N, C-alpha and C positions, 0 to 999 in steps of 0.2 A: 409524452412525459420525458423521455430521454433528451429530446431536443431542449425542452425547458430547463432540465437539470444542467445540461452542458452549457447553456447560455448563462445560467446562474453562476456556475463555476467561472466561466470566462469573464463575466462582469466583475466578479469578486477579484479575479486576478488583475483586471484592468484598473480597478479601484486601488489595487495594491501598488501601483506604480508611484514614483516619488510624489506626484501631485495628488494621489488618491488616498485611500484608507488602508493602511498597512494591516490593521486587524482583520479586515475582510479578506485580504490576500492570504494572511496566515491561516484563517479558517478554511478557505478554499484549498490551500495546500494540504492541510490536515485531512480534510474530507477526501480529496483525491488520493492521497496516500492510503488512507484507511479503506477506501473502496478496493484498491488493489489487494490489500491484505485479506479483506473479506472474500474476494473472488478466489484467492488461492485456497483459503480455508474451505470453500465450497466446491473446489475443483474435483475432488474425489467423490462427490455425491454422498458423502457420509457425514452425519452430524458427529462432531468430536469435541468434547469439552476441552481437551488440551489445546486444540487449535483455536477455539473461541477465546480461551483464557490468554493464549499467546497474542492474539490480535489486540485484546484489551491492554495487556501489559506493555506491548511494544508501542502502541499509540500513546499510552500514558508516559512511558519513559522517554521515547524519542522526542516528544513535544513538551515534556516537563509539565504535565497536566495533573490536576486533582482527579480523584476517582470519578467525581460527578462530571467534570469536563470531558474526560476520556470516554465515559459511558455515553454521553450525548453525541460525541463525534462518531463513535462506533455505531450507535443507533442510526444516525443520519447516513452513514456510509452503507449500512445494510439496506436502508430504504433506497438509496441511490443505486446500489448494486441490483436490487430487485427489478429496477426499471431500465437498467443499462443494456443496450443491444450491443455495445462495443466499448472497449476500454480506451480506444484511441483518443477521445477527448480528454480523458484524465491523464494519460501518459504524455500527450502532447504538451499540456500545461506544465507537467513536472519536468519534461525534457527542456522546455524553454526557460524554466525558472531555477532549476537546481544546478549546482556544480557537479562535476563528475564524482567527487567524493561523497556528496549527498546522495547521488544516484546509487552509488555502491552501497551506501547505508540502507537505502530502500530495498535493494536486492537482498542484502543480508536479512532484513526483516522478513521478506517474502520467503526466503529459505527457512528461517526460524519457524514460521507458521507451517510451511509444508512439512517440516520434520518434527513438529511438536508432538505428533503421535508416534514418533520413532520409526516411521516408514514413509518412503517417498513413492507416492502413487504416480503412475505415468502421466495422468492428467495434470497433476500439480507440477511435475517437472516440465511438461510442455508449456504450461501457462507462465511459469517463472522465466523460462527461456524466451518466450514471446515478449513478455514485458521488458526483459533486459534488452532485447532487440529494439523495441520501440523507444527505450530510453537511451539507446546508443551506448550501452555499457559493453565494453569489449568482452568477447567470449572467454578469453583467458581469465579475466576478473570474475566472471560469472562462475566458472568452474572452481577457481581458487576459493571464492567465498563459500560456495556450496561445500567443498571439502573441509574447510575450516569449521563451519557450523556443524556438519555431520560428525566431525571428529571430537567435538566437545561432548563432555559427559552430560547426560540428561539431568535436569534440575531435580533435586529431591533426593 
């Protein structure tokens, strides 16, 4: 199942090249990003409404989606995450397609999910660091972004 999903994402990215389908590329990018957010939310092995809401709102805001579109992307990402044995296929595509600034924004979203419940679990921290490495985001940027997100007042 993971192989089929990875092939689906890769085909969508291939269609997103100039001669292909940009909508399919955008959808694959959204799903790959959302999978990473879902995985960070699950990393501490605890269901947390704040983290689930953060995933939804970050996907919606980052990609400028309607509630329905965001819910569909998150639902597909959860299904993909359920069957993923590795995040490498998702991070590889993002690394190849995103600018460094876009990668930094993805890392910021990951930190926002990890810190949505106002505590950073060691598994969440490890996973965000691992993803940052796979995206080739400099360690200094990773720490700067985490500290900025951590220093912001919680919503509400």
